[in-house]
Each structure stands twice: as structure tokens, then as C-alpha cells.
N, C-alpha and C positions, 0 to 999 in steps of 0.2 A: 230779645230772647229768639225770636221766630229767623232771626237772619240765623243764628248760633246752630236751631235744629235743622235749617235747612243747608247748612255747610257739612252738620255733622251725616245727615241723610245723605247728601251727595257724596260725601267720602265712603259712606259704606256702601252705596250703590256701586261708587268704582271698584271697591273692594272686592262686591260679589260677583262683578262683570269679569275681572280678571281672571279671580278663581275658575270659574266655570269656563270660561275663551280657554284657558292655558290645557286641559288634560285634552281637548279637541286638536289642539296647535300639536301637541307630544304625540298621540295616536293617529294624527295624521303623516306626521313626520315618520314614524316606524313604519309604518304599512309600506309608503311610499319607495322603489327599489333605489338603492345606491347609482348614480349612477358616475363613473369612471371613465369615460370616454370612447373613442370607438378601436374596437379589437380588444378589447381586455380581457384578458384569458386569466382565470382565478390558478393561483401555484398550483399543484396535485399535494395531493395527500401524502405525508410521508409517515413513516415508522420509525420508533426507537429501538436500537439495536445493540445490545449488550453482550460481548464475545469474552469469557472469562478462560485465560493460556495458564494451564499447568502442567507440571512435570508428570508422564502416568506414572513411574517408580513410587513416587512420595508424595505427591497430590498438593506440592508447595508451586506458589504463584510465580509465574514466569515473567519480570520487567524488562520493559523493553524490548519486546518481540513485537517486530511487525507484521501490522495483520491489515491486509488490502481486501479492499470490498471493491467490484466489479458487477454492478445490477445490469440488469437486460428485460428491460419491460415494453411488451407489443413486438419483441424482433430487434428494438432498436438499442444499441449501445447507449448506456446512460455516463460515459465515464468512468475513471478510478479513483478510489480514494485510500488513502492509504493514514493511518491512526495506530499509534506506539502506544503499548500497554503502560498502565502504572504500576506503582509498588504492587497494588493488589493482584495483578496479572488481570487487569480489565481494559478494554478498550471500547467506548461507548460512541456511538453516530447517532444521528437524528437526521439525515437527509437522504434517506432511500426510499424510494418511492414505494407506498403501498403498494403490492398485486404484482409485485415483480420476482425477479428470479436473482437472485446475489452469488455471488461467487466469491468465498471468503477464503482467502489462501492468507497464510498464519508464516513466518521465517522466522527464527531462531538458531543465535548461534550455539551450536554446539548439539541441533535437531534437525531431525528430517521432515522438509519443508512439509505442510498441509494444506490442502485443499481442496473445497468440496461447496456445491451447489446447494444452496437453501430456497426454499416459496417463501415469502415475505408477505402475508395474508392478513395479518392481526396490527391494529396499530403498536406493538410492543413483542419483540422478540429477543429472546435470549439464549445464547450459544455458547456452551459448555466444550472446551478442546484440550485433548490428553495430548500431549506430545511425546514422542519416542524417539530414544536415539536410532542414528541413520544403520540404515539396516544394509545386508552385503547386495550387491545389483544382481536383480534375477537374471536368470539366463536357461538360455534351453539345454547346455551343455554338462551344468553343473546345478546338482540340487542346493541354493543357499536359503531355502524356504526358514525364517525365522534367526537366522545367523548373524551373528554383529560384523559390522564393515570391519575390515582391515586400515583401512585408511583413517588416518587421522583428519579432524576437523580442519577447514581453513580450505586457501587455492591448493588444487592438486594437480601438481606439474611433475611430468616426468623424473624421477632423480637421475642425475647424471653423475659419475662417478669423474672427477677430473682430475689427472694425476701433472703434476710439474711437466712441464716440457722440457724433455730432455736437452742437455746443453752438448752443443754440436761440437762434434770431435773433430778437432784440425785434422784436416787430411793435406798428409805431403804430395806433393805433386809428383806424379809415375818420374821413378827414375828414368832417366835418359839417358841410353846408350849410347859407350861412344862410336862418334863416326868415324869409321876409317880414312886416315888421313891420304890424300892422294899423294899416288906416286910421285918422285919427283921426276920434272918434264927432261927430256933428254934434247930438247931443241933450244936452242939458243933466244934468249930475249932480245928485244931492240932495245 
């Protein structure tokens, strides 16, 4: 029986030592800094940006509009990214650095191009954009303020009227005048 008590007490002692040693080891692992090698630089914090694109005149979403993001942080251009809008008119991106200035440009067929800069200081930002139809070009000669454009959407090239080339008229050679016949020569011919 003493052998049984000794084995039981030994196993209990092992169990108690295991429980007391583990929390200390775990706490020690949590306090230790994570080593990732030389010159490791953690990625910058990014923001969640959600852009909603709608038609201004009726508020309906515009599907498949190109939303172009061009972030600039500390004077350094971070490149540009393009996202298409979904059927709800939303374009979502999660990789814009927090603390940057982002230029948002929206291009949709049949609408005037939209572009504006936004400061991204929060972890999430919602932007709502209402697109309008193209307006007449601004001119210092004519007051076109608020007038709708007269050009149709699409590729703008000058309209050229082409007329079929006229068939060339056959030209008659100029009439030749008869040459005077030489007078008969009175000298004998050999």
C-alpha cells in the first residue's frame, strides 16, 4: 500500500508542478518581443474606404463606373488603384494608408468625370458621389454656365461630310488645226 501511496503522491506532485510552471512560461512568452529578423518594418495602418456612386437627377446607383484612387502620403505618391462599382453603386477598398490624401476620380459612361481629394485620417471613410451629365465647356467668350452639352457622349471627332468623288469627265484632245500643206516644189528631184 505504501508503494501505491508513493506513486499517487508522486503523480500529484508532478501535476501540481506542471500547473505552476506553465503560467509562468506563458507569461514570459507574452512579454518577450517578437523577433522577425533584421530591418523588419511593420506595414502601415490602412483605412477602409467605401465610395457610393449615384445619378444626381434620380439617386439611382451607377453600376460598373470606374473609381480610381491615387493616395499621396508625406509627399510620396503611393500609386493608383482602380475599382469598378457593383450593382449597388459601391466601390470598396481597404489598402489606402491612414493619414494620406487620396484623390478619388470617377469615370462613368454618359456622365461628366468627377475628381476630388479627401483626407483619410480615420480607419474607415464613406464617400458619396452624385454624377451629373456633361456640361458645356467653360469659355471666356460665351456664358455656358449650367448649359447642357451639345455633343453626344463617346469619341468626339469633327464631323466630316464626305461626298463621293465625281467621275472624271472624259476629255477630248484639243482639236488640232490642219497644217498648211507645203506648196509643190518646182525644183526637180533626183
